[in-house]
PQR file with spaces between the fields and no chain letter, atoms N, CA, C, O and H, PARSE charges and radii, in Angstrom:
ATOM       1  N    UNK     1      48.422  -23.266   46.541 -0.4000 1.5000
ATOM       2  CA   UNK     1      49.857  -22.632   46.756 -0.0000 2.0000
ATOM       3  C    UNK     1      51.095  -23.732   47.907  0.5500 1.7000
ATOM       4  O    UNK     1      50.754  -23.906   49.077 -0.5500 1.4000
ATOM       5  N    UNK     2      51.862  -24.091   47.613 -0.4000 1.5000
ATOM       6  CA   UNK     2      52.973  -24.895   49.173 -0.0000 2.0000
ATOM       7  C    UNK     2      54.221  -24.556   49.149  0.5500 1.7000
ATOM       8  O    UNK     2      55.039  -24.891   48.293 -0.5500 1.4000
ATOM       9  H    UNK     2      52.139  -23.949   46.663  0.4000 1.0000
ATOM      10  N    UNK     3      54.418  -23.834   50.152 -0.4000 1.5000
ATOM      11  CA   UNK     3      55.648  -24.007   50.708 -0.0000 2.0000
ATOM      12  C    UNK     3      56.412  -24.687   51.459  0.5500 1.7000
ATOM      13  O    UNK     3      55.932  -25.347   52.380 -0.5500 1.4000
ATOM      14  H    UNK     3      53.753  -23.561   50.847  0.4000 1.0000
ATOM      15  N    UNK     4      57.755  -24.658   51.211 -0.4000 1.5000
ATOM      16  CA   UNK     4      58.757  -25.958   51.619 -0.0000 2.0000
ATOM      17  C    UNK     4      58.698  -25.628   52.585  0.5500 1.7000
ATOM      18  O    UNK     4      58.174  -24.529   52.762 -0.5500 1.4000
ATOM      19  H    UNK     4      58.145  -24.122   50.463  0.4000 1.0000
ATOM      20  N    UNK     5      59.194  -26.384   53.743 -0.4000 1.5000
ATOM      21  CA   UNK     5      59.421  -25.545   55.209 -0.0000 2.0000
ATOM      22  C    UNK     5      61.647  -26.214   55.211  0.5500 1.7000
ATOM      23  O    UNK     5      62.324  -26.155   56.237 -0.5500 1.4000
ATOM      24  H    UNK     5      59.620  -27.277   53.600  0.4000 1.0000
ATOM      25  N    UNK     6      61.916  -26.465   54.551 -0.4000 1.5000
ATOM      26  CA   UNK     6      63.161  -27.348   53.418 -0.0000 2.0000
ATOM      27  C    UNK     6      63.584  -27.897   55.660  0.5500 1.7000
ATOM      28  O    UNK     6      63.956  -27.189   56.596 -0.5500 1.4000
ATOM      29  H    UNK     6      61.366  -26.513   53.717  0.4000 1.0000
ATOM      30  N    UNK     7      63.308  -29.142   55.591 -0.4000 1.5000
ATOM      31  CA   UNK     7      63.392  -29.257   56.570 -0.0000 2.0000
ATOM      32  C    UNK     7      63.524  -30.650   56.698  0.5500 1.7000
ATOM      33  O    UNK     7      62.380  -30.954   57.034 -0.5500 1.4000
ATOM      34  H    UNK     7      63.006  -29.717   54.831  0.4000 1.0000
ATOM      35  N    UNK     8      64.405  -32.088   56.633 -0.4000 1.5000
ATOM      36  CA   UNK     8      63.875  -33.437   56.464 -0.0000 2.0000
ATOM      37  C    UNK     8      63.776  -33.609   58.126  0.5500 1.7000
ATOM      38  O    UNK     8      64.195  -33.042   59.135 -0.5500 1.4000
ATOM      39  H    UNK     8      65.335  -31.840   56.360  0.4000 1.0000
ATOM      40  N    UNK     9      62.927  -34.791   57.748 -0.4000 1.5000
ATOM      41  CA   UNK     9      62.015  -35.621   59.045 -0.0000 2.0000
ATOM      42  C    UNK     9      62.580  -37.158   59.015  0.5500 1.7000
ATOM      43  O    UNK     9      63.376  -37.564   58.168 -0.5500 1.4000
ATOM      44  H    UNK     9      62.586  -35.251   56.928  0.4000 1.0000
ATOM      45  N    UNK    10      61.943  -38.081   60.263 -0.4000 1.5000
ATOM      46  CA   UNK    10      62.294  -39.065   60.198 -0.0000 2.0000
ATOM      47  C    UNK    10      60.809  -39.643   60.333  0.5500 1.7000
ATOM      48  O    UNK    10      60.305  -38.840   61.118 -0.5500 1.4000
ATOM      49  H    UNK    10      61.297  -37.751   60.951  0.4000 1.0000
ATOM      50  N    UNK    11      60.014  -40.399   60.075 -0.4000 1.5000
ATOM      51  CA   UNK    11      59.050  -40.444   60.751 -0.0000 2.0000
ATOM      52  C    UNK    11      58.811  -42.679   59.987  0.5500 1.7000
ATOM      53  O    UNK    11      59.516  -43.530   59.444 -0.5500 1.4000
ATOM      54  H    UNK    11      60.424  -41.051   59.438  0.4000 1.0000
ATOM      55  N    UNK    12      57.494  -42.542   60.454 -0.4000 1.5000
ATOM      56  CA   UNK    12      57.108  -44.647   60.422 -0.0000 2.0000
ATOM      57  C    UNK    12      55.143  -44.031   59.696  0.5500 1.7000
ATOM      58  O    UNK    12      54.213  -43.358   60.141 -0.5500 1.4000
ATOM      59  H    UNK    12      56.921  -41.850   60.895  0.4000 1.0000
ATOM      60  N    UNK    13      55.436  -44.775   58.463 -0.4000 1.5000
ATOM      61  CA   UNK    13      54.453  -44.360   57.803 -0.0000 2.0000
ATOM      62  C    UNK    13      53.297  -45.346   58.976  0.5500 1.7000
ATOM      63  O    UNK    13      53.751  -46.183   59.757 -0.5500 1.4000
ATOM      64  H    UNK    13      56.191  -45.322   58.102  0.4000 1.0000
ATOM      65  N    UNK    14      51.785  -45.017   58.866 -0.4000 1.5000
ATOM      66  CA   UNK    14      51.146  -45.325   59.921 -0.0000 2.0000
ATOM      67  C    UNK    14      49.658  -46.021   59.749  0.5500 1.7000
ATOM      68  O    UNK    14      49.000  -46.683   60.552 -0.5500 1.4000
ATOM      69  H    UNK    14      51.416  -44.338   58.232  0.4000 1.0000
ATOM      70  N    UNK    15      49.346  -45.562   58.215 -0.4000 1.5000
ATOM      71  CA   UNK    15      48.982  -45.602   57.265 -0.0000 2.0000
ATOM      72  C    UNK    15      48.687  -45.070   55.982  0.5500 1.7000
ATOM      73  O    UNK    15      48.845  -43.959   55.477 -0.5500 1.4000
ATOM      74  H    UNK    15      49.881  -45.024   57.563  0.4000 1.0000
ATOM      75  N    UNK    16      48.272  -46.028   55.628 -0.4000 1.5000
ATOM      76  CA   UNK    16      47.518  -46.274   53.751 -0.0000 2.0000
ATOM      77  C    UNK    16      46.332  -46.535   53.438  0.5500 1.7000
ATOM      78  O    UNK    16      45.742  -47.529   53.859 -0.5500 1.4000
ATOM      79  H    UNK    16      48.144  -46.931   56.038  0.4000 1.0000
ATOM      80  N    UNK    17      45.738  -45.521   52.519 -0.4000 1.5000
ATOM      81  CA   UNK    17      44.336  -45.218   52.262 -0.0000 2.0000
ATOM      82  C    UNK    17      44.390  -45.212   50.275  0.5500 1.7000
ATOM      83  O    UNK    17      44.603  -44.223   49.574 -0.5500 1.4000
ATOM      84  H    UNK    17      46.218  -44.713   52.177  0.4000 1.0000
ATOM      85  N    UNK    18      44.124  -46.626   49.805 -0.4000 1.5000
ATOM      86  CA   UNK    18      44.739  -46.560   48.533 -0.0000 2.0000
ATOM      87  C    UNK    18      43.705  -45.821   47.254  0.5500 1.7000
ATOM      88  O    UNK    18      43.739  -45.430   46.088 -0.5500 1.4000
ATOM      89  H    UNK    18      43.951  -47.430   50.375  0.4000 1.0000
ATOM      90  N    UNK    19      42.960  -45.941   48.232 -0.4000 1.5000
ATOM      91  CA   UNK    19      41.674  -45.849   47.580 -0.0000 2.0000
ATOM      92  C    UNK    19      41.524  -44.654   47.595  0.5500 1.7000
ATOM      93  O    UNK    19      40.397  -44.340   47.213 -0.5500 1.4000
ATOM      94  H    UNK    19      42.932  -46.258   49.180  0.4000 1.0000
ATOM      95  N    UNK    20      42.247  -43.701   47.907 -0.4000 1.5000
ATOM      96  CA   UNK    20      42.153  -42.135   48.120 -0.0000 2.0000
ATOM      97  C    UNK    20      43.292  -41.578   48.108  0.5500 1.7000
ATOM      98  O    UNK    20      43.580  -40.395   48.292 -0.5500 1.4000
ATOM      99  H    UNK    20      43.163  -43.956   48.217  0.4000 1.0000
ATOM     100  N    UNK    21      44.282  -42.929   47.769 -0.4000 1.5000
ATOM     101  CA   UNK    21      45.605  -42.545   47.122 -0.0000 2.0000
ATOM     102  C    UNK    21      46.130  -41.306   48.556  0.5500 1.7000
ATOM     103  O    UNK    21      46.453  -40.173   48.199 -0.5500 1.4000
ATOM     104  H    UNK    21      44.048  -43.889   47.620  0.4000 1.0000
ATOM     105  N    UNK    22      46.152  -41.533   49.546 -0.4000 1.5000
ATOM     106  CA   UNK    22      46.800  -40.957   50.167 -0.0000 2.0000
ATOM     107  C    UNK    22      47.538  -41.774   51.329  0.5500 1.7000
ATOM     108  O    UNK    22      47.270  -42.973   51.256 -0.5500 1.4000
ATOM     109  H    UNK    22      45.889  -42.453   49.836  0.4000 1.0000
ATOM     110  N    UNK    23      48.439  -41.425   52.431 -0.4000 1.5000
ATOM     111  CA   UNK    23      48.407  -42.026   54.012 -0.0000 2.0000
ATOM     112  C    UNK    23      48.705  -41.212   54.791  0.5500 1.7000
ATOM     113  O    UNK    23      48.380  -40.025   54.762 -0.5500 1.4000
ATOM     114  H    UNK    23      48.657  -40.451   52.490  0.4000 1.0000
ATOM     115  N    UNK    24      49.684  -42.026   55.969 -0.4000 1.5000
ATOM     116  CA   UNK    24      49.865  -40.765   56.949 -0.0000 2.0000
ATOM     117  C    UNK    24      51.334  -41.304   58.002  0.5500 1.7000
ATOM     118  O    UNK    24      51.675  -42.237   58.729 -0.5500 1.4000
ATOM     119  H    UNK    24      49.948  -42.990   55.992  0.4000 1.0000
ATOM     120  N    UNK    25      51.811  -40.077   57.505 -0.4000 1.5000
ATOM     121  CA   UNK    25      53.410  -40.904   58.921 -0.0000 2.0000
ATOM     122  C    UNK    25      53.283  -39.801   60.009  0.5500 1.7000
ATOM     123  O    UNK    25      52.862  -38.645   60.045 -0.5500 1.4000
ATOM     124  H    UNK    25      51.534  -39.319   56.914  0.4000 1.0000
ATOM     125  N    UNK    26      53.932  -40.836   61.027 -0.4000 1.5000
ATOM     126  CA   UNK    26      54.052  -40.123   62.282 -0.0000 2.0000
ATOM     127  C    UNK    26      55.041  -39.587   62.425  0.5500 1.7000
ATOM     128  O    UNK    26      55.667  -40.427   63.072 -0.5500 1.4000
ATOM     129  H    UNK    26      54.273  -41.776   60.997  0.4000 1.0000
ATOM     130  N    UNK    27      56.088  -38.249   62.212 -0.4000 1.5000
ATOM     131  CA   UNK    27      57.139  -38.008   62.846 -0.0000 2.0000
ATOM     132  C    UNK    27      58.151  -38.032   63.824  0.5500 1.7000
ATOM     133  O    UNK    27      57.644  -37.585   64.853 -0.5500 1.4000
ATOM     134  H    UNK    27      55.579  -37.566   61.686  0.4000 1.0000
ATOM     135  N    UNK    28      59.000  -38.246   63.963 -0.4000 1.5000
ATOM     136  CA   UNK    28      59.983  -37.585   65.379 -0.0000 2.0000
ATOM     137  C    UNK    28      59.257  -38.008   66.367  0.5500 1.7000
ATOM     138  O    UNK    28      59.221  -39.055   67.014 -0.5500 1.4000
ATOM     139  H    UNK    28      59.412  -38.608   63.127  0.4000 1.0000
ATOM     140  N    UNK    29      58.262  -36.314   66.393 -0.4000 1.5000
ATOM     141  CA   UNK    29      57.711  -35.698   67.205 -0.0000 2.0000
ATOM     142  C    UNK    29      56.473  -36.290   67.493  0.5500 1.7000
ATOM     143  O    UNK    29      56.123  -36.120   68.661 -0.5500 1.4000
ATOM     144  H    UNK    29      58.291  -35.464   65.868  0.4000 1.0000
ATOM     145  N    UNK    30      55.664  -36.964   66.752 -0.4000 1.5000
ATOM     146  CA   UNK    30      54.495  -37.582   66.828 -0.0000 2.0000
ATOM     147  C    UNK    30      53.846  -36.955   66.135  0.5500 1.7000
ATOM     148  O    UNK    30      52.667  -37.306   66.083 -0.5500 1.4000
ATOM     149  H    UNK    30      55.948  -37.102   65.804  0.4000 1.0000
ATOM     150  N    UNK    31      54.334  -35.559   65.144 -0.4000 1.5000
ATOM     151  CA   UNK    31      52.860  -35.515   64.140 -0.0000 2.0000
ATOM     152  C    UNK    31      52.477  -35.826   62.826  0.5500 1.7000
ATOM     153  O    UNK    31      53.099  -35.641   61.780 -0.5500 1.4000
ATOM     154  H    UNK    31      55.291  -35.274   65.187  0.4000 1.0000
ATOM     155  N    UNK    32      51.093  -36.448   63.063 -0.4000 1.5000
ATOM     156  CA   UNK    32      50.740  -36.731   62.225 -0.0000 2.0000
ATOM     157  C    UNK    32      50.841  -35.912   60.668  0.5500 1.7000
ATOM     158  O    UNK    32      50.129  -34.915   60.548 -0.5500 1.4000
ATOM     159  H    UNK    32      50.588  -36.599   63.913  0.4000 1.0000
ATOM     160  N    UNK    33      51.592  -36.265   59.651 -0.4000 1.5000
ATOM     161  CA   UNK    33      51.741  -35.642   58.709 -0.0000 2.0000
ATOM     162  C    UNK    33      50.961  -36.479   57.672  0.5500 1.7000
ATOM     163  O    UNK    33      50.890  -37.696   57.840 -0.5500 1.4000
ATOM     164  H    UNK    33      52.171  -37.075   59.749  0.4000 1.0000
ATOM     165  N    UNK    34      50.101  -35.621   56.122 -0.4000 1.5000
ATOM     166  CA   UNK    34      49.129  -36.968   55.471 -0.0000 2.0000
ATOM     167  C    UNK    34      50.656  -36.436   54.178  0.5500 1.7000
ATOM     168  O    UNK    34      51.314  -35.396   54.173 -0.5500 1.4000
ATOM     169  H    UNK    34      50.159  -34.632   55.985  0.4000 1.0000
ATOM     170  N    UNK    35      50.728  -37.430   53.422 -0.4000 1.5000
ATOM     171  CA   UNK    35      51.765  -37.282   52.043 -0.0000 2.0000
ATOM     172  C    UNK    35      50.456  -38.632   50.776  0.5500 1.7000
ATOM     173  O    UNK    35      49.706  -39.550   51.110 -0.5500 1.4000
ATOM     174  H    UNK    35      50.194  -38.275   53.426  0.4000 1.0000
ATOM     175  N    UNK    36      50.770  -38.097   49.521 -0.4000 1.5000
ATOM     176  CA   UNK    36      50.194  -38.186   48.075 -0.0000 2.0000
ATOM     177  C    UNK    36      50.684  -39.148   47.720  0.5500 1.7000
ATOM     178  O    UNK    36      51.639  -38.818   47.017 -0.5500 1.4000
ATOM     179  H    UNK    36      51.379  -37.352   49.249  0.4000 1.0000
ATOM     180  N    UNK    37      50.567  -40.757   47.813 -0.4000 1.5000
ATOM     181  CA   UNK    37      51.284  -41.702   47.759 -0.0000 2.0000
ATOM     182  C    UNK    37      52.090  -41.573   46.549  0.5500 1.7000
ATOM     183  O    UNK    37      53.191  -42.047   46.272 -0.5500 1.4000
ATOM     184  H    UNK    37      49.791  -41.025   48.384  0.4000 1.0000
ATOM     185  N    UNK    38      51.372  -40.901   45.958 -0.4000 1.5000
ATOM     186  CA   UNK    38      52.661  -40.165   44.589 -0.0000 2.0000
ATOM     187  C    UNK    38      53.981  -39.343   44.991  0.5500 1.7000
ATOM     188  O    UNK    38      54.740  -38.906   44.125 -0.5500 1.4000
ATOM     189  H    UNK    38      50.477  -40.516   46.183  0.4000 1.0000
ATOM     190  N    UNK    39      54.177  -39.183   46.210 -0.4000 1.5000
ATOM     191  CA   UNK    39      55.425  -38.454   46.320 -0.0000 2.0000
ATOM     192  C    UNK    39      56.202  -39.354   47.166  0.5500 1.7000
ATOM     193  O    UNK    39      56.654  -38.829   48.184 -0.5500 1.4000
ATOM     194  H    UNK    39      53.560  -39.538   46.913  0.4000 1.0000
ATOM     195  N    UNK    40      56.526  -40.889   46.936 -0.4000 1.5000
ATOM     196  CA   UNK    40      56.542  -41.342   47.256 -0.0000 2.0000
ATOM     197  C    UNK    40      57.856  -42.092   45.865  0.5500 1.7000
ATOM     198  O    UNK    40      57.453  -42.574   44.806 -0.5500 1.4000
ATOM     199  H    UNK    40      56.159  -41.316   46.109  0.4000 1.0000
ATOM     200  N    UNK    41      59.351  -42.006   46.243 -0.4000 1.5000
ATOM     201  CA   UNK    41      59.557  -43.561   45.553 -0.0000 2.0000
ATOM     202  C    UNK    41      59.886  -43.965   46.283  0.5500 1.7000
ATOM     203  O    UNK    41      60.403  -43.583   47.333 -0.5500 1.4000
ATOM     204  H    UNK    41      59.678  -41.615   47.103  0.4000 1.0000
ATOM     205  N    UNK    42      59.448  -45.590   45.518 -0.4000 1.5000
ATOM     206  CA   UNK    42      60.003  -46.908   45.770 -0.0000 2.0000
ATOM     207  C    UNK    42      58.528  -47.297   46.569  0.5500 1.7000
ATOM     208  O    UNK    42      57.611  -46.499   46.761 -0.5500 1.4000
ATOM     209  H    UNK    42      59.028  -45.901   44.665  0.4000 1.0000
ATOM     210  N    UNK    43      58.560  -49.045   47.067 -0.4000 1.5000
ATOM     211  CA   UNK    43      57.821  -48.792   47.524 -0.0000 2.0000
ATOM     212  C    UNK    43      57.515  -48.658   49.362  0.5500 1.7000
ATOM     213  O    UNK    43      58.452  -48.587   50.156 -0.5500 1.4000
ATOM     214  H    UNK    43      59.306  -49.693   46.911  0.4000 1.0000
ATOM     215  N    UNK    44      56.239  -48.645   49.737 -0.4000 1.5000
ATOM     216  CA   UNK    44      55.655  -48.161   51.518 -0.0000 2.0000
ATOM     217  C    UNK    44      54.802  -49.167   51.605  0.5500 1.7000
ATOM     218  O    UNK    44      54.430  -49.812   50.625 -0.5500 1.4000
ATOM     219  H    UNK    44      55.477  -48.703   49.091  0.4000 1.0000
ATOM     220  N    UNK    45      54.532  -49.317   52.461 -0.4000 1.5000
ATOM     221  CA   UNK    45      53.862  -50.864   53.826 -0.0000 2.0000
ATOM     222  C    UNK    45      53.965  -49.604   54.843  0.5500 1.7000
ATOM     223  O    UNK    45      54.732  -48.641   54.824 -0.5500 1.4000
ATOM     224  H    UNK    45      54.834  -48.792   53.257  0.4000 1.0000
ATOM     225  N    UNK    46      52.624  -50.051   55.996 -0.4000 1.5000
ATOM     226  CA   UNK    46      52.437  -49.946   56.980 -0.0000 2.0000
ATOM     227  C    UNK    46      53.980  -49.870   57.609  0.5500 1.7000
ATOM     228  O    UNK    46      54.846  -50.430   56.937 -0.5500 1.4000
ATOM     229  H    UNK    46      52.002  -50.833   56.012  0.4000 1.0000
ATOM     230  N    UNK    47      54.477  -49.073   59.126 -0.4000 1.5000
ATOM     231  CA   UNK    47      55.708  -49.218   59.649 -0.0000 2.0000
ATOM     232  C    UNK    47      57.120  -49.272   58.900  0.5500 1.7000
ATOM     233  O    UNK    47      58.125  -49.647   59.505 -0.5500 1.4000
ATOM     234  H    UNK    47      53.773  -48.619   59.671  0.4000 1.0000
ATOM     235  N    UNK    48      57.153  -48.901   57.621 -0.4000 1.5000
ATOM     236  CA   UNK    48      58.320  -48.776   56.911 -0.0000 2.0000
ATOM     237  C    UNK    48      58.432  -46.975   57.362  0.5500 1.7000
ATOM     238  O    UNK    48      57.692  -45.991   57.353 -0.5500 1.4000
ATOM     239  H    UNK    48      56.337  -48.596   57.130  0.4000 1.0000
ATOM     240  N    UNK    49      60.186  -47.405   57.821 -0.4000 1.5000
ATOM     241  CA   UNK    49      60.411  -45.752   58.261 -0.0000 2.0000
ATOM     242  C    UNK    49      60.719  -45.338   56.797  0.5500 1.7000
ATOM     243  O    UNK    49      60.923  -45.948   55.748 -0.5500 1.4000
ATOM     244  H    UNK    49      60.787  -48.205   57.828  0.4000 1.0000
ATOM     245  N    UNK    50      60.659  -43.869   57.229 -0.4000 1.5000
ATOM     246  CA   UNK    50      60.617  -43.277   55.494 -0.0000 2.0000
ATOM     247  C    UNK    50      61.371  -42.399   56.065  0.5500 1.7000
ATOM     248  O    UNK    50      61.882  -42.793   57.113 -0.5500 1.4000
ATOM     249  H    UNK    50      60.494  -43.374   58.082  0.4000 1.0000
ATOM     250  N    UNK    51      61.748  -40.800   55.576 -0.4000 1.5000
ATOM     251  CA   UNK    51      63.383  -39.635   54.832 -0.0000 2.0000
ATOM     252  C    UNK    51      62.235  -39.011   54.460  0.5500 1.7000
ATOM     253  O    UNK    51      61.572  -39.650   53.642 -0.5500 1.4000
ATOM     254  H    UNK    51      61.333  -40.480   54.724  0.4000 1.0000
ATOM     255  N    UNK    52      61.600  -37.516   54.948 -0.4000 1.5000
ATOM     256  CA   UNK    52      60.628  -37.000   54.351 -0.0000 2.0000
ATOM     257  C    UNK    52      61.113  -34.806   54.118  0.5500 1.7000
ATOM     258  O    UNK    52      62.089  -34.302   54.673 -0.5500 1.4000
ATOM     259  H    UNK    52      62.139  -36.997   55.612  0.4000 1.0000
ATOM     260  N    UNK    53      60.506  -34.317   53.564 -0.4000 1.5000
ATOM     261  CA   UNK    53      60.365  -32.805   53.857 -0.0000 2.0000
ATOM     262  C    UNK    53      58.640  -32.517   54.226  0.5500 1.7000
ATOM     263  O    UNK    53      57.711  -33.321   54.158 -0.5500 1.4000
ATOM     264  H    UNK    53      59.713  -34.726   53.114  0.4000 1.0000
ATOM     265  N    UNK    54      58.630  -31.647   54.469 -0.4000 1.5000
ATOM     266  CA   UNK    54      57.175  -30.834   55.010 -0.0000 2.0000
ATOM     267  C    UNK    54      57.015  -29.726   54.044  0.5500 1.7000
ATOM     268  O    UNK    54      58.012  -29.206   53.542 -0.5500 1.4000
ATOM     269  H    UNK    54      59.385  -30.994   54.525  0.4000 1.0000
ATOM     270  N    UNK    55      56.022  -29.404   53.804 -0.4000 1.5000
ATOM     271  CA   UNK    55      55.454  -28.352   53.103 -0.0000 2.0000
ATOM     272  C    UNK    55      54.300  -28.163   53.783  0.5500 1.7000
ATOM     273  O    UNK    55      53.761  -29.056   54.436 -0.5500 1.4000
ATOM     274  H    UNK    55      55.213  -29.826   54.211  0.4000 1.0000
ATOM     275  N    UNK    56      53.753  -26.712   53.641 -0.4000 1.5000
ATOM     276  CA   UNK    56      52.566  -26.158   54.425 -0.0000 2.0000
ATOM     277  C    UNK    56      51.845  -25.455   52.491  0.5500 1.7000
ATOM     278  O    UNK    56      52.215  -24.602   51.684 -0.5500 1.4000
ATOM     279  H    UNK    56      54.191  -25.986   53.111  0.4000 1.0000
ATOM     280  N    UNK    57      50.835  -26.352   52.572 -0.4000 1.5000
ATOM     281  CA   UNK    57      49.990  -26.734   51.944 -0.0000 2.0000
ATOM     282  C    UNK    57      48.878  -25.487   52.515  0.5500 1.7000
ATOM     283  O    UNK    57      49.039  -24.677   53.429 -0.5500 1.4000
ATOM     284  H    UNK    57      50.535  -27.045   53.227  0.4000 1.0000
ATOM     285  N    UNK    58      47.474  -25.730   51.405 -0.4000 1.5000
ATOM     286  CA   UNK    58      46.240  -24.764   52.212 -0.0000 2.0000
ATOM     287  C    UNK    58      45.892  -25.910   52.906  0.5500 1.7000
ATOM     288  O    UNK    58      46.077  -25.832   54.121 -0.5500 1.4000
ATOM     289  H    UNK    58      47.344  -26.388   50.663  0.4000 1.0000
ATOM     290  N    UNK    59      45.481  -26.861   52.524 -0.4000 1.5000
ATOM     291  CA   UNK    59      44.924  -27.947   53.626 -0.0000 2.0000
ATOM     292  C    UNK    59      46.002  -28.869   54.534  0.5500 1.7000
ATOM     293  O    UNK    59      46.204  -30.039   54.857 -0.5500 1.4000
ATOM     294  H    UNK    59      45.331  -26.925   51.537  0.4000 1.0000
ATOM     295  N    UNK    60      46.533  -27.566   54.709 -0.4000 1.5000
ATOM     296  CA   UNK    60      48.405  -28.246   56.116 -0.0000 2.0000
ATOM     297  C    UNK    60      49.394  -28.759   55.839  0.5500 1.7000
ATOM     298  O    UNK    60      49.776  -28.742   54.669 -0.5500 1.4000
ATOM     299  H    UNK    60      46.368  -26.615   54.447  0.4000 1.0000
ATOM     300  N    UNK    61      50.172  -29.423   56.901 -0.4000 1.5000
ATOM     301  CA   UNK    61      51.253  -29.975   56.680 -0.0000 2.0000
ATOM     302  C    UNK    61      51.100  -30.799   55.534  0.5500 1.7000
ATOM     303  O    UNK    61      49.985  -31.280   55.336 -0.5500 1.4000
ATOM     304  H    UNK    61      49.862  -29.436   57.852  0.4000 1.0000
ATOM     305  N    UNK    62      52.089  -31.063   54.691 -0.4000 1.5000
ATOM     306  CA   UNK    62      52.185  -32.350   53.793 -0.0000 2.0000
ATOM     307  C    UNK    62      53.308  -33.204   53.776  0.5500 1.7000
ATOM     308  O    UNK    62      54.241  -32.456   54.068 -0.5500 1.4000
ATOM     309  H    UNK    62      52.996  -30.673   54.852  0.4000 1.0000
ATOM     310  N    UNK    63      53.754  -34.332   53.602 -0.4000 1.5000
ATOM     311  CA   UNK    63      55.521  -34.442   53.565 -0.0000 2.0000
ATOM     312  C    UNK    63      55.288  -34.634   51.974  0.5500 1.7000
ATOM     313  O    UNK    63      54.237  -34.873   51.380 -0.5500 1.4000
ATOM     314  H    UNK    63      52.996  -34.940   53.365  0.4000 1.0000
ATOM     315  N    UNK    64      57.059  -34.392   51.296 -0.4000 1.5000
ATOM     316  CA   UNK    64      57.026  -34.913   49.774 -0.0000 2.0000
ATOM     317  C    UNK    64      58.255  -35.378   49.890  0.5500 1.7000
ATOM     318  O    UNK    64      58.502  -35.948   50.953 -0.5500 1.4000
ATOM     319  H    UNK    64      57.913  -34.198   51.779  0.4000 1.0000
ATOM     320  N    UNK    65      59.070  -35.302   49.131 -0.4000 1.5000
ATOM     321  CA   UNK    65      60.632  -36.197   49.057 -0.0000 2.0000
ATOM     322  C    UNK    65      60.558  -37.179   49.850  0.5500 1.7000
ATOM     323  O    UNK    65      61.275  -37.607   50.754 -0.5500 1.4000
ATOM     324  H    UNK    65      58.868  -34.839   48.267  0.4000 1.0000
ATOM     325  N    UNK    66      59.707  -37.447   49.445 -0.4000 1.5000
ATOM     326  CA   UNK    66      59.886  -39.383   50.822 -0.0000 2.0000
ATOM     327  C    UNK    66      60.472  -40.248   50.366  0.5500 1.7000
ATOM     328  O    UNK    66      60.118  -40.558   49.228 -0.5500 1.4000
ATOM     329  H    UNK    66      59.124  -37.100   48.710  0.4000 1.0000
ATOM     330  N    UNK    67      61.538  -40.993   50.945 -0.4000 1.5000
ATOM     331  CA   UNK    67      61.775  -42.146   50.753 -0.0000 2.0000
ATOM     332  C    UNK    67      62.426  -43.350   51.938  0.5500 1.7000
ATOM     333  O    UNK    67      62.804  -43.378   53.109 -0.5500 1.4000
ATOM     334  H    UNK    67      61.826  -40.742   51.870  0.4000 1.0000
ATOM     335  N    UNK    68      62.327  -43.920   51.214 -0.4000 1.5000
ATOM     336  CA   UNK    68      62.799  -45.056   52.297 -0.0000 2.0000
ATOM     337  C    UNK    68      63.401  -45.109   53.158  0.5500 1.7000
ATOM     338  O    UNK    68      63.732  -46.278   52.962 -0.5500 1.4000
ATOM     339  H    UNK    68      62.021  -43.897   50.262  0.4000 1.0000
ATOM     340  N    UNK    69      64.197  -44.711   54.571 -0.4000 1.5000
ATOM     341  CA   UNK    69      65.471  -45.329   55.216 -0.0000 2.0000
ATOM     342  C    UNK    69      65.538  -46.533   55.139  0.5500 1.7000
ATOM     343  O    UNK    69      64.790  -47.507   55.045 -0.5500 1.4000
ATOM     344  H    UNK    69      63.928  -43.761   54.730  0.4000 1.0000
ATOM     345  N    UNK    70      66.958  -46.207   55.217 -0.4000 1.5000
ATOM     346  CA   UNK    70      68.116  -47.054   55.348 -0.0000 2.0000
ATOM     347  C    UNK    70      68.060  -47.196   56.810  0.5500 1.7000
ATOM     348  O    UNK    70      67.632  -46.293   57.529 -0.5500 1.4000
ATOM     349  H    UNK    70      67.565  -45.417   55.294  0.4000 1.0000
ATOM     350  N    UNK    71      68.552  -48.485   57.320 -0.4000 1.5000
ATOM     351  CA   UNK    71      68.335  -48.818   58.654 -0.0000 2.0000
ATOM     352  C    UNK    71      69.903  -49.543   58.537  0.5500 1.7000
ATOM     353  O    UNK    71      70.187  -50.444   57.748 -0.5500 1.4000
ATOM     354  H    UNK    71      68.900  -49.218   56.736  0.4000 1.0000
ATOM     355  N    UNK    72      70.882  -48.879   59.577 -0.4000 1.5000
ATOM     356  CA   UNK    72      72.042  -49.390   59.754 -0.0000 2.0000
ATOM     357  C    UNK    72      71.999  -50.755   60.711  0.5500 1.7000
ATOM     358  O    UNK    72      71.203  -50.990   61.620 -0.5500 1.4000
ATOM     359  H    UNK    72      70.651  -48.147   60.218  0.4000 1.0000
ATOM     360  N    UNK    73      72.752  -51.324   60.381 -0.4000 1.5000
ATOM     361  CA   UNK    73      72.971  -52.934   60.951 -0.0000 2.0000
ATOM     362  C    UNK    73      74.093  -53.159   61.905  0.5500 1.7000
ATOM     363  O    UNK    73      74.580  -54.197   61.457 -0.5500 1.4000
ATOM     364  H    UNK    73      73.399  -51.133   59.643  0.4000 1.0000
ATOM     365  N    UNK    74      74.623  -52.909   62.682 -0.4000 1.5000
ATOM     366  CA   UNK    74      75.635  -53.267   63.973 -0.0000 2.0000
ATOM     367  C    UNK    74      75.708  -54.555   64.065  0.5500 1.7000
ATOM     368  O    UNK    74      74.767  -55.288   64.371 -0.5500 1.4000
ATOM     369  H    UNK    74      74.228  -52.065   63.046  0.4000 1.0000
ATOM     370  N    UNK    75      77.343  -55.058   63.686 -0.4000 1.5000
ATOM     371  CA   UNK    75      77.725  -56.482   63.623 -0.0000 2.0000
ATOM     372  C    UNK    75      78.517  -56.645   64.735  0.5500 1.7000
ATOM     373  O    UNK    75      79.011  -57.745   64.985 -0.5500 1.4000
ATOM     374  H    UNK    75      78.107  -54.463   63.438  0.4000 1.0000
């Protein structure tokens, strides 16, 4: 059972384990949060900037509804 924390966060992908189908995001607070690769919409790589929600599962916090963050370029 997961409980949605209803909370958008920003972070960077710091690890991807394709064999185990999960990755780790470090959020703006320096907290490591695991995610399943199946929760990604789009392609992700190490150092990808993402926006996500967190849920509390029986294994701790997990990232869900993960999307790549769009970077604004100022000219």
